[in-house]
N, C-alpha and C positions, 0 to 999 in steps of 0.2 A: 416803741412797740413793734414796729415793723422788723427791726433788727432782732428782737427777742423771738418773734415768730419764725424768722428764717433760721435762727439758731436751734429752736425746738424741732423744726422740720429736719434739720441736718442731723440732730441727735437721733431722731426716730429712724431716719434712713440708715445711719450707721448701725443702730441696734438691729434693724431688720437684716442688713447684710451680714452682720456677725452671727445672728441667730440661724439664718438659713445656711451659712457656710459650715456650721458645726453640727447641724441637725442631720442625722442620717435618714435617708428615705426609708419608708416602711419595708420590712423584710418580706420577700415573696411568701405567699401562703400555700401550703401543700394540702391537697384534698385527696382522701382515699375513696376509691370507687366502692359504693355499696352494691355488692353483687345481687343481693336479695331484692333491692328496690329498682335495680336496672333490668332492662329487658331488650331482647333482640328477636324480631320476628322476620322470617324469610318467606319470600314468594318466588316460586319458579314456574315459568310458563312454557307450555308446549302447544303444538298446533291444535290439539284436541281439548285443551283446557289448562288447568294450573293446579299446583299443590302449594300448601302453606304449612308452616310449622314454626317452632321456636328453637333457639340455641342459646345457651347460657353465657353471660359475661362471667369470667372466672375471677378477674382481679384487674386493678388499674390504679393509676395515680395521676393527678393533675397538679399543676403549679400555676398560680395566678399572681400577677403583679397588679394590685388594685382589683379592678373588675375584669381586666383582660387576661385570658389564659395565655401563658407563654410556652408551657410544655404540657404534654399529655400522652398517655399510653394506656391501652387496655388489652387484655387477653381474652380469647373466646375458647370455651371448652367444646371442642368439636364432637367429642363422644356424647355430649348432652343433647344432640340434635333430636328433635321430635317431629312428627307429622300430625297436624291437627285437623285435617279435612277428610281423613279416611277413618270411618267408624268401625269397619270390619277389622277385627283383631289381627287376623293372619295377613290381610292385605297391608295393614299399617306396619306390622313388623317387617314384612318383605321390603317395603320402600325404605324404611329406616335402615335396614341392613344394606341395601343397595347404596344409599347415600353415604354410609360409612366406608363402603368398599373403595378400592383403588379407581373404579370408574368415576367416582366423584371426589370425596374429600380425603380418602385414605387415612381414616381416623387412627388406625393402629400405628401407623408410621408417623403421622403428623397430628398428634392429639390436641395441639393448640394452634390457633390462628391469632394474629395480632394486628393492632393499628397503632402507629406512632404519628403524632401531630408534628407537622413541619412548619406550618404558618396558619395564621388566623387573621382575616381581614373583615373589619366591621363594615356592613353595608348600610344599616339603619337600625337604631334602637337595639334590640336583642337579636337581630338577624346578622349572620356572619357567613363568609365564604371560608370553608375549611379545606386545607390541603394536608395530605399526609401520605404515609407509606403503609399499604395493606399487605400483609403476608398470609398466604394460604398455600398449603402443601409445599412449604419451603420456597415459594416463589413470591418475590416482593415487587410491587408496582406502585407508582404514584397514582393517587386518586384525589378527586376534588368533588365537593358536594356542599349544598347550602345547609345551614343548621340554625336552630333557635337555641340560644344559650343564655341562661339566667344565673347570675352569681350575686347572692345577697351577702356574701362575706362568710357565711356559715355553711352554705350548701350551694353546689353547682348542679343545675339540671340542664341537660342538653338533649334535644330531640332532632332527628334527621332522617331523611329517606336517602339511602345510598344505593346507587345502581352500579352493579359489578359485572364486568365482562368475565365470565368464568373461564373462557379459553385462555386468558392471560395467565391463569394459574394452573395450567395443564389439566383442566377439567373439560375434556372434549367429547365425552359420551353423548351421542345423539345430536351432535352439532352438524348441520348441513354444510358448514364451511369446511368440514374435514371428512365427512362421509357422504357418499352418493346414495341415491334411491331410498332415502329414509321415508319419504311420503308423509303420512300423518303420524309417524313415530318421531318426527323431528322435535327437538327441544331447543327453545330459544337460548342464545348465548348469554343474554343479560338476565340476571336475577336481582331482586330487590331486598334490601335489608331496612326494616323500620327500627330505628335505634332510639331507646330512651336510656340515657346514662345519668346516674345520680351519684354524686360524690360529696362527702362531708369533710369539713375543715378539720385538720389535725391539731389539737391543742398542744402548744409548745413545739410544733414542728418548725 
């Protein structure tokens, strides 16, 4: 009886080794960013207050190996920038025009900004440390930020608050690090992006 049991265990072990040797791992799953369901809100602060607005996610694609994202990129439509805290029509249009000008994002010359994922480290549960390359006005810099990422196999939802030093992207207008005697006209170098990124699995991808 003992010999038979050992034989059966050996057969099962051989079967398991053979099965796993010839079974290919699941193929990576591609996800297409849903631009309508995604959102990006910006906040810029100055000595006398702050302004807020939105800017649209244009497109993007993610690739996941199981639950973990391995690759990812998305583009931002710079010309879509809006201001949400100024109700006066003329004042609103004036600030939007200034933000699109060369003083800030140079939208006519650089209509798209982009982010490319370079690494993702799980901290706990759905919390991750994200590293990537952010390109604005043709300037690319490494950036790191925390994010909450949920992947149920059919949809990926990522939320994050990203702090960007605008001067690294040649946006120096109103920066007291580059201009003297600004007084209460100074604009802080860091601005914030509140990101919600939604992407859906591509059938047959």
